[in-house]
PAVOZA-42050 format. One line per field, with one value per residue (C-alpha): residue number from 1; x, y, z; residue in one letter. Coordinates in nm, 4 decimals, padded with zeros to 6 digits, m for minus. Layout:
k <- c(NUM	...);
x <- c(X	...);
y <- c(Y	...);
z <- c(Z	...);
r <- c(A	...);
// end
This chain:
k <- c(1	2	3	4	5	6	7	8	9	10	11	12	13	14	15	16	17	18	19	20	21	22	23	24	25	26	27	28	29	30	31	32	33	34	35	36	37	38	39	40	41	42	43	44	45	46	47	48	49	50	51	52	53	54	55	56	57	58	59	60	61	62	63	64	65	66	67	68	69	70	71	72	73	74	75	76	77	78	79	80	81	82	83	84	85	86	87	88	89	90	91	92	93	94	95	96	97	98	99	100	101	102	103	104	105	106	107	108	109	110	111	112	113	114	115	116	117	118	119	120	121	122	123	124	125	126	127	128	129	130	131	132	133	134	135	136	137	138	139	140	141	142	143	144	145	146	147	148	149	150	151	152	153	154	155	156	157	158	159	160	161	162	163	164	165	166	167	168	169	170	171	172	173	174	175	176	177	178	179	180	181	182	183	184	185	186	187	188	189	190	191	192	193	194	195	196	197	198	199	200	201	202	203	204	205	206	207	208	209	210	211	212	213	214	215	216	217	218	219	220	221	222	223	224	225	226	227	228	229	230	231	232	233	234	235	236	237	238	239	240	241	242	243	244	245	246	247	248	249	250	251	252	253	254	255	256	257	258	259	260	261	262	263	264	265	266	267	268	269	270	271	272	273	274	275	276	277	278	279	280	281	282	283	284	285	286	287	288	289	290	291	292	293	294	295	296	297	298	299	300	301	302	303	304	305	306	307	308	309	310	311	312	313	314	315	316	317	318	319	320	321	322	323	324	325	326	327	328	329	330	331	332	333	334	335	336	337	338	339	340	341	342	343	344	345	346	347	348	349	350	351	352	353	354	355	356	357	358	359	360	361	362	363	364	365	366	367	368	369	370	371	372	373	374	375	376	377	378	379	380	381	382	383	384	385	386	387	388	389	390	391	392	393	394	395	396	397	398	399	400	401	402	403	404	405	406	407	408	409	410	411	412	413	414	415	416	417	418	419	420	421	422	423	424	425	426	427	428	429	430	431	432	433	434	435	436	437	438	439	440	441	442	443	444	445	446	447	448);
x <- c(m00.0070	00.1490	00.0975	m00.0437	m00.1857	m00.5168	m00.7205	m00.9933	m01.2491	m01.5377	m01.5180	m01.5554	m01.2304	m01.2252	m00.8907	m00.8280	m00.5598	m00.6924	m01.0450	m01.3049	m01.2457	m01.4947	m01.5595	m01.1478	m00.9499	m00.6354	m00.3628	m00.1822	00.1468	00.2003	00.1698	00.1800	m00.0729	00.1154	m00.1337	m00.4436	m00.6734	m00.9862	m01.0737	m01.0727	m00.7204	m00.5940	m00.8067	m00.6510	m00.2781	m00.3014	m00.3687	m00.4780	m00.4839	m00.7713	m01.0514	m01.2695	m01.5696	m01.6334	m01.9356	m02.1688	m01.8807	m01.6960	m01.3129	m01.1247	m00.7625	m00.7928	m00.9175	m00.6536	m00.7261	m00.4791	m00.5243	m00.7526	m00.7388	m00.8029	m00.8980	m01.1294	m01.3688	m01.4438	m01.5628	m01.7870	m02.0276	m01.8435	m01.7332	m01.9982	m02.0916	m01.7911	m01.4814	m01.1385	m01.0497	m01.3688	m01.3069	m00.9384	m01.0476	m01.3126	m01.0851	m00.7512	m01.0149	m01.1120	m00.8181	m00.5783	m00.7788	m00.6877	m00.5122	m00.3489	m00.6246	m00.8858	m00.6360	m00.6139	m01.0045	m01.0891	m00.7862	m00.9755	m01.3223	m01.1332	m00.9446	m01.2898	m01.5251	m01.2068	m01.2030	m01.5775	m01.5751	m01.3234	m01.0428	m00.7007	m00.4402	m00.4718	m00.2262	m00.2724	m00.2034	m00.2537	m00.1173	m00.0472	00.0774	00.2318	m00.1609	m00.2627	00.0307	m00.0673	m00.4600	m00.3162	m00.1070	m00.3778	m00.6255	m00.4197	m00.4620	m00.1688	m00.0435	00.1764	00.1480	00.3066	00.2957	00.1553	00.4313	00.2667	00.4082	00.1525	00.4020	00.5959	00.9460	01.0730	00.8982	00.9834	01.2975	01.0670	00.8113	01.0485	01.2533	00.9214	00.8008	01.1302	01.1261	00.8261	00.9391	01.2244	01.0287	00.8343	01.0617	01.1078	00.8661	00.5850	00.6270	00.2693	00.3210	00.5632	00.6436	00.6494	00.7143	00.3767	00.4678	00.0580	00.0871	00.2611	00.0237	00.0146	00.3882	00.6673	00.9326	01.1660	00.9857	00.9060	01.3035	01.3563	01.1027	01.2421	01.5906	01.4909	01.2774	01.5872	01.8071	01.5769	01.3910	01.0696	00.7590	00.6523	00.2602	00.1229	m00.1804	m00.1138	m00.3663	m00.6717	m00.8920	m00.9849	m00.8727	m00.5507	m00.5080	m00.5898	m00.3344	m00.0582	m00.1557	m00.0922	00.1845	00.3776	00.2576	00.1946	00.0316	00.1215	00.2792	00.4877	00.6196	00.7101	00.8571	01.0561	01.1805	01.2869	01.0337	00.9674	01.3375	01.4550	01.1409	00.8313	00.4926	00.1538	m00.0241	m00.3843	m00.6568	m00.4363	m00.7628	m00.6865	m00.3846	m00.3613	m00.1974	00.1742	00.1443	m00.0061	00.2911	00.5477	00.3993	00.3598	00.7484	00.7906	00.7654	00.4132	00.1062	m00.2365	m00.4629	m00.8134	m01.1122	m01.4000	m01.6903	m01.5230	m01.4518	m01.8154	m01.9089	m01.7312	m01.8290	m01.4893	m01.4567	m01.3897	m01.0069	m00.9899	m00.8550	m00.8333	m00.6019	m00.3499	m00.3654	m00.2558	00.0192	00.1553	00.0522	m00.0751	m00.4179	m00.5243	m00.8507	m00.8944	m01.1618	m01.0259	m01.1209	m01.4099	m01.5140	m01.5603	m01.6498	m01.6867	m01.4332	m01.6334	m01.3652	m01.6112	m01.8724	m01.5693	m01.5405	m01.9232	m01.8900	m01.5554	m01.7260	m02.0491	m01.7934	m01.6263	m01.9078	m02.0291	m01.7069	m01.6959	m02.0636	m02.0684	m02.0945	m01.8164	m01.5592	m01.3467	m01.3502	m01.4799	m01.1500	m00.9310	m01.1519	m01.0862	m00.7193	m00.7110	m00.8361	m00.6031	m00.2985	m00.2302	m00.2562	m00.0139	00.2460	00.2100	00.2799	00.5213	00.3401	00.3091	m00.1106	m00.3594	m00.3616	m00.4921	m00.1929	00.1306	00.3991	00.1238	00.0499	m00.2636	m00.4421	m00.7841	m01.1517	m01.5246	m01.7625	m02.1697	m02.2434	m02.5944	m02.7312	m03.0178	m02.8790	m02.5557	m02.7495	m02.7829	m02.4266	m02.3561	m02.0219	m02.0626	m02.1510	m02.1042	m01.9772	m02.1756	m01.9447	m01.6776	m01.9162	m02.1613	m01.9217	m01.7661	m02.1340	m02.3530	m02.1695	m02.0818	m01.8757	m02.1485	m02.1364	m01.7943	m01.7827	m01.4799	m01.1257	m00.7425	m00.4660	m00.1159	m00.2606	m00.4778	m00.8482	m00.9391	m01.2930	m01.5406	m01.9345	m01.9231	m01.7578	m01.3794	m01.1884	m00.9154	m01.1400	m01.4043	m01.6388	m01.9183	m01.6154	m01.4765	m01.8025	m01.8801	m01.5691	m01.5485	m01.8895	m01.7791	m01.4593	m01.6341	m01.9235	m01.6066	m01.4398	m01.7580	m01.8530	m01.4753	m01.4675	m01.7762	m01.6223	m01.2749	m01.1557	m01.1032	m00.7396	m00.4920	m00.2096	m00.3295	m00.2850	m00.4782);
y <- c(00.0165	00.3208	00.6902	00.9514	01.3114	01.2737	00.9893	01.0413	00.7573	00.6730	00.9380	00.9226	01.0500	01.2286	01.3987	01.4410	01.2027	00.8716	00.9099	00.8573	00.6061	00.4808	00.4187	00.5803	00.7510	00.9810	00.9291	01.2513	01.3357	01.6798	01.8493	01.5707	01.3000	00.9568	00.7248	00.7116	00.3817	00.1963	00.3016	m00.0670	m00.1207	00.2109	00.1719	m00.1620	m00.0057	00.3579	00.5012	00.8654	01.2100	01.2773	01.1246	01.3042	01.0624	01.1976	00.9599	01.0953	01.3666	01.3508	01.4458	01.6404	01.8281	02.1812	02.4064	02.7209	03.0613	03.1483	03.5059	03.7190	04.0548	03.9054	04.3027	04.3897	04.1967	04.5814	04.6587	04.3982	04.5820	04.9142	04.8845	04.6674	04.9150	04.9943	04.8963	05.0341	05.3368	05.4098	05.1128	05.1915	05.5850	05.4547	05.1997	05.3715	05.6707	05.4203	05.2104	05.5424	05.5786	05.2785	05.2014	04.9042	04.8085	04.8383	04.6199	04.3506	04.3363	04.2866	04.0670	03.8274	03.8552	03.7313	03.4516	03.3355	03.3902	03.1395	02.9116	02.8668	02.8272	02.5245	02.7218	02.6237	02.8409	03.1697	03.4122	03.7460	04.0968	04.4292	04.7002	04.6709	04.3438	04.2990	04.3071	04.0435	03.8333	03.8835	03.7650	03.4349	03.3674	03.4027	03.2064	02.8942	02.9355	02.8796	03.1829	03.3469	03.7177	03.9700	04.3264	04.5381	04.7063	05.0185	05.3439	05.4461	05.4825	05.7190	05.5607	05.7859	05.5573	05.2372	05.2005	05.2812	05.0107	04.7440	04.8373	04.7888	04.4674	04.2830	04.4510	04.2808	03.9252	03.9598	04.0110	03.7207	03.4990	03.2335	03.4059	03.1743	02.8302	02.8674	03.2139	03.2290	03.6072	03.6706	04.0230	04.1664	04.4145	04.5138	04.4979	04.6235	04.8826	05.0226	04.9896	05.1810	04.9774	05.0493	04.8754	04.6323	04.6016	04.5655	04.3469	04.1061	04.0994	04.0931	03.7677	03.6361	03.7124	03.6147	03.3077	03.5028	03.4277	03.7520	03.7429	03.9897	04.0749	03.9801	04.0650	04.1424	04.3309	04.5357	04.8669	04.6882	04.5766	04.9486	05.1528	04.8800	04.9858	05.3445	05.3548	05.0428	04.9801	04.6134	04.3903	04.3045	03.9931	04.0831	04.4052	04.2173	03.9567	04.2885	04.3397	03.9909	03.9467	03.5541	03.4980	03.3031	03.3745	03.2282	03.4469	03.3678	03.5883	03.6680	03.6375	03.5628	03.6654	03.8326	03.6511	03.5834	03.2414	03.3637	03.5110	03.1763	02.9515	03.2109	03.1792	02.8068	02.8070	02.9957	02.9274	03.1302	03.0342	03.1380	03.2132	03.2015	03.4418	03.3303	03.4769	03.8701	03.8668	03.7695	04.0007	04.2734	04.1434	04.1344	03.8017	03.4724	03.2727	02.9597	02.7238	02.4479	02.6271	02.7477	02.3632	02.2282	02.4866	02.3247	02.6354	02.5535	02.6792	02.7347	02.9163	03.2527	03.4535	03.7965	04.0468	04.0978	04.4060	04.1636	03.8545	03.6732	03.4230	03.1043	02.8870	02.6102	02.8713	02.9486	02.5899	02.5500	02.9472	02.7975	02.4289	02.6685	02.9451	02.6554	02.5176	02.8095	02.9122	02.5789	02.5407	02.1402	01.9987	01.8998	02.1134	02.0248	01.7277	01.8137	01.5571	01.8890	02.1792	02.0165	01.9891	02.3549	02.4196	02.2242	02.0514	02.3062	02.5944	02.4040	02.3554	02.7615	02.8126	02.5276	02.3509	01.9982	01.9564	01.8266	01.4730	01.2766	01.0974	00.9914	01.2872	01.5532	01.8504	01.7615	02.0794	01.8911	01.9514	01.7699	01.8549	01.7670	01.4828	01.4783	01.8135	01.6956	01.8962	01.6505	01.3599	01.0888	01.0052	00.7096	00.5672	00.2606	00.1539	00.5215	00.7631	01.1489	01.2145	01.4280	01.6200	01.6693	01.8414	02.0609	02.2027	02.1204	02.1866	02.5408	02.6574	02.6456	02.2612	02.2427	02.1114	02.0886	02.2330	02.1033	02.3278	02.1611	01.9052	02.1439	02.1292	02.4646	02.4389	02.1676	02.1385	02.4628	02.6550	02.7979	02.6997	03.0136	03.3000	03.4819	03.5319	03.7472	04.0078	04.0156	04.0767	04.3673	04.5098	04.4865	04.6683	04.9621	04.9730	04.9546	05.2002	05.4673	05.4094	05.4168	05.7498	05.9137	05.7995	05.9596	06.3005	06.2832	06.3649	06.1143	06.0082	05.8531	05.6402	05.2856	04.9167	04.6638);
z <- c(00.0059	m00.1202	00.0338	m00.1518	m00.0862	m00.2997	m00.4192	m00.6987	m00.7619	m00.9725	m01.2121	m01.5995	m01.6976	m02.0024	m02.1636	m02.5444	m02.5569	m02.3811	m02.4306	m02.2011	m01.9348	m01.6767	m01.2830	m01.2892	m01.0913	m00.9906	m00.7404	m00.6579	m00.4628	m00.4087	m00.7393	m00.9774	m01.0979	m00.9828	m01.1408	m01.3235	m01.3679	m01.2244	m00.9352	m00.7401	m00.8623	m00.7379	m00.4168	m00.3329	m00.3977	m00.2402	00.1218	00.0764	00.3060	00.1128	m00.0810	m00.3645	m00.4827	m00.8137	m00.8601	m01.0993	m01.1855	m01.5115	m01.4479	m01.7321	m01.7387	m01.6008	m01.8739	m01.9723	m02.0782	m02.2880	m02.3591	m02.0846	m01.9121	m01.5309	m01.4321	m01.6717	m01.4014	m01.3358	m01.6993	m01.7864	m02.0345	m02.0423	m02.3819	m02.5499	m02.8264	m02.9617	m03.1658	m03.3208	m03.1830	m02.9884	m02.8303	m02.7174	m02.6204	m02.4011	m02.2504	m02.1989	m02.0367	m01.7263	m01.7324	m01.6540	m01.3300	m01.1744	m00.8558	m00.7184	m00.5261	m00.8199	m01.0239	m00.7193	m00.6548	m01.0446	m01.0734	m00.7697	m00.9288	m01.2178	m01.0676	m00.8623	m01.2049	m01.3749	m01.0613	m01.0438	m01.4752	m01.4085	m01.5595	m01.3545	m01.5449	m01.7703	m01.9450	m01.8496	m02.0211	m01.7654	m01.5763	m01.2212	m01.2623	m00.9293	m00.7749	m01.0205	m00.9529	m00.5658	m00.6438	m00.8229	m00.5749	m00.3104	m00.5163	m00.6103	m00.9663	m01.2162	m01.4315	m01.7080	m01.6519	m01.8819	m01.7337	m02.0515	m02.2424	m02.4229	m02.5620	m02.8245	m03.0754	m02.8736	m02.8671	m02.6129	m02.3520	m02.5280	m02.2615	m01.9760	m02.0790	m02.1485	m01.8281	m01.6296	m01.7977	m01.6897	m01.3489	m01.3061	m01.4758	m01.2168	m00.9238	m00.9985	m01.1571	m00.8678	m00.5958	m00.7055	m00.8355	m01.0106	m01.1655	m01.4920	m01.5975	m01.9348	m02.1453	m02.2718	m02.5758	m02.6629	m03.0061	m03.3270	m03.3964	m03.0367	m03.0005	m03.1431	m03.3555	m03.0463	m02.8522	m03.0139	m03.1137	m02.7307	m02.6697	m02.8761	m02.7724	m02.4359	m02.5042	m02.6656	m02.3622	m02.0987	m02.2345	m02.1759	m02.3846	m02.5531	m02.5083	m02.7190	m02.9405	m03.3378	m03.6049	m03.4169	m03.6139	m03.9239	m03.7333	m03.6437	m04.0185	m04.1261	m03.8516	m04.0255	m04.3645	m04.2994	m04.0842	m04.2561	m04.5777	m04.4868	m04.2404	m03.8566	m03.9037	m04.2046	m04.0400	m03.7323	m03.9667	m04.1091	m03.7651	m03.6748	m03.3695	m03.4715	m03.4629	m03.1792	m02.9312	m02.8302	m02.8906	m02.7732	m03.0490	m02.8989	m03.1885	m03.4931	m03.6761	m04.0204	m04.1423	m04.5406	m04.6570	m04.6512	m04.3271	m04.1696	m04.3281	m04.1988	m03.8487	m03.9024	m03.9077	m03.6470	m03.2626	m03.2715	m03.0347	m03.1138	m02.8592	m03.0267	m02.8308	m03.0554	m02.8323	m02.8017	m03.1882	m03.2872	m02.9782	m03.1991	m03.5390	m03.6358	m03.7635	m03.7625	m03.7382	m03.9593	m03.7474	m03.9543	m04.1581	m03.8690	m03.7623	m04.1323	m04.0957	m03.7942	m03.5825	m03.1892	m03.1410	m02.7754	m02.6609	m02.4459	m02.3682	m02.3752	m02.1337	m01.9588	m02.1592	m02.4268	m02.2830	m01.9993	m01.8465	m01.9504	m02.1523	m02.1645	m02.3254	m02.5534	m02.6744	m02.7702	m02.9472	m03.1146	m03.2388	m03.3622	m03.5384	m03.7262	m03.8307	m03.9483	m04.1278	m04.2937	m04.3521	m04.2136	m03.8790	m03.6600	m03.8997	m03.5868	m03.4224	m03.0318	m02.9188	m03.1361	m02.9191	m02.5918	m02.6863	m02.7783	m02.4174	m02.2594	m02.3898	m02.6660	m02.4013	m02.1942	m02.4356	m02.5363	m02.1750	m02.1220	m01.8372	m01.8042	m01.8534	m02.0664	m01.9807	m01.7092	m01.6775	m01.4500	m01.4248	m01.5220	m01.3100	m01.1108	m01.2916	m01.2935	m01.2867	m01.2034	m01.4063	m01.2525	m01.5039	m01.3373	m01.5230	m01.7483	m02.0249	m02.0272	m02.0319	m02.1416	m02.1639	m02.3964	m02.3783	m02.6702	m02.9207	m03.0068	m02.7459	m02.6971	m02.4186	m02.5731	m02.7776	m02.5136	m02.2995	m02.5653	m02.7023	m02.4103	m02.0894	m01.9344	m01.6513	m01.4084	m01.4458	m01.2711	m00.9258	m00.8297	m00.9215	m00.8259	m00.8998	m00.8111	m00.6439	m00.3904	m00.4135	m00.4460	m00.5161	m00.4035	m00.4330	m00.6000	m00.2874	m00.3760	m00.0786	m00.1062	m00.1945	00.0097	m00.2875	m00.1113	00.0003	m00.3492	m00.4868	m00.2818	m00.3119	m00.7167	m00.6994	m00.4891	m00.7234	m01.0450	m00.9393	m00.8669	m01.1783	m01.4142	m01.2181	m01.2616	m01.6250	m01.7047	m01.6101	m01.7433	m02.0823	m02.3582	m02.3394	m02.0191	m02.0385	m01.9475	m02.0779	m02.1269);
r <- c(M	Q	D	C	D	L	L	V	S	H	A	L	L	V	D	A	H	D	G	V	R	S	D	A	G	L	A	V	Q	G	S	R	I	V	D	A	G	P	S	S	D	L	A	S	R	Y	R	A	K	R	H	L	D	A	T	G	R	I	A	L	P	G	L	V	N	A	H	T	H	A	S	S	S	L	F	R	G	Y	A	S	D	V	S	G	Q	G	F	F	D	R	M	W	R	I	E	A	L	L	S	D	E	D	V	Y	V	G	A	L	A	G	C	L	E	M	I	Q	N	G	V	T	G	F	A	N	H	F	S	H	M	D	Q	V	A	R	A	V	E	E	S	G	M	R	A	G	L	S	R	T	M	L	D	R	G	D	A	S	L	A	D	R	E	I	R	E	G	L	E	F	A	E	R	W	A	T	R	C	P	R	I	Q	P	M	L	G	P	H	A	A	Y	T	C	S	D	R	L	L	D	R	A	G	E	E	A	R	R	S	G	L	T	L	H	M	H	V	S	E	S	P	Y	E	R	E	V	M	S	K	R	T	G	T	T	T	V	R	H	L	E	R	L	G	L	F	E	G	T	R	V	L	G	A	H	A	L	L	L	D	D	A	E	V	A	S	L	G	R	A	D	F	H	A	A	I	C	A	T	G	K	L	N	R	G	Q	G	I	A	D	L	S	R	L	L	E	A	G	I	N	V	C	L	G	T	D	G	S	A	S	D	N	L	D	V	M	L	G	M	K	V	T	H	L	A	Q	N	H	L	H	R	R	P	S	A	L	P	P	E	T	I	L	E	M	A	T	T	N	A	G	R	A	L	D	W	E	I	G	R	L	A	P	G	Q	L	A	D	F	I	L	V	D	A	Q	R	P	H	L	R	P	L	I	L	E	P	R	S	N	V	M	F	N	L	V	Y	Y	A	T	G	A	D	V	D	S	V	V	V	D	G	R	V	I	M	E	G	R	R	V	A	T	L	D	A	D	E	I	L	T	R	L	Q	A	C	A	Q	R	L	W	E	E	A	A	R	E	P	V	G	G	A	S	R	S);
// end
């Protein structure tokens, strides 16, 4: 009999690699899964400090939100009716008013929402990033964090922005094992070439991933054409940004065939935020084309000013959008979409996640399979389990969440955060910000 910290039993284990396994379980020691298999077998071999009976539950790898702005929970619905420069004018005006406390409270609320939606890790782009890191540390989540570096084309500000981004990364390089610092130039159309050049240089020197917006909207395409005479990807190629760097590129929406082929040759990982792009009427990325070019495709939500923080819902919207684009059902298999939300995001962020298998980090969730909209669940002769999860499930179906071997939510109660207190503080911060922004002129110096 072996000792383990956590034993999960009687679950329906589901992942994109090993398919569906009934009446199965997981043994966890420290931060890793050490065994997976039939519940009876694990029960006979492991003595656990803690046991989770997952009867009537589906165990999934933890979902990863590959691009978001967690503190934008303060701005839900604030800029739902604008896009392009109108969106930036409105958002920069209110974000210029943010205090450390605002960003911390917004990040706590974002973490709370993501945990309740079964998101175990996320990649975040924002200002006041020490406050976001503080919230992540307290929440128990895993995160890749980049302090947004933005000079709005003013090269005289570039060195300061780079310095502050690097200083954040250095402060958090070893402070919390669940936090991975990254470098975050905002985008080619909002940053000077000097900032972009320096970001690439520092990424190559430090080995840090670049997290930035890449080809996200028709407005970006218009700005880049006027400023550089070419597209975002071609301009970044001209600067050598993709040479020797890993880039997590949010959106990858408007790309021609040559650009797709070029990104397929680079260490480029696309974070697709389908719900937010559809909400703004900006288009649908052709994910089959990206995958065929060898691009690693992940799923994100963007911030709450554009979307919610429900990756489970994002899987459904991705499914619908690709079917609409290609005019056929199951344009992407549900296994592929689940892989995007789990394994592929882990690959982009260099996290060993995505499979319910020994050696993987113990980041997983339990979904309540007793919900009427998920039933029936048929394993054979033709299984509907994977499709039902991708198409019918929502974040509200998540019952329990484990990150790094620690149970941070059980029975939909988040153990690491005080939900009532956070929402009360969020309401007060948001009310003040919205009222102050209504009195402010357009402008400000924020980063989102």
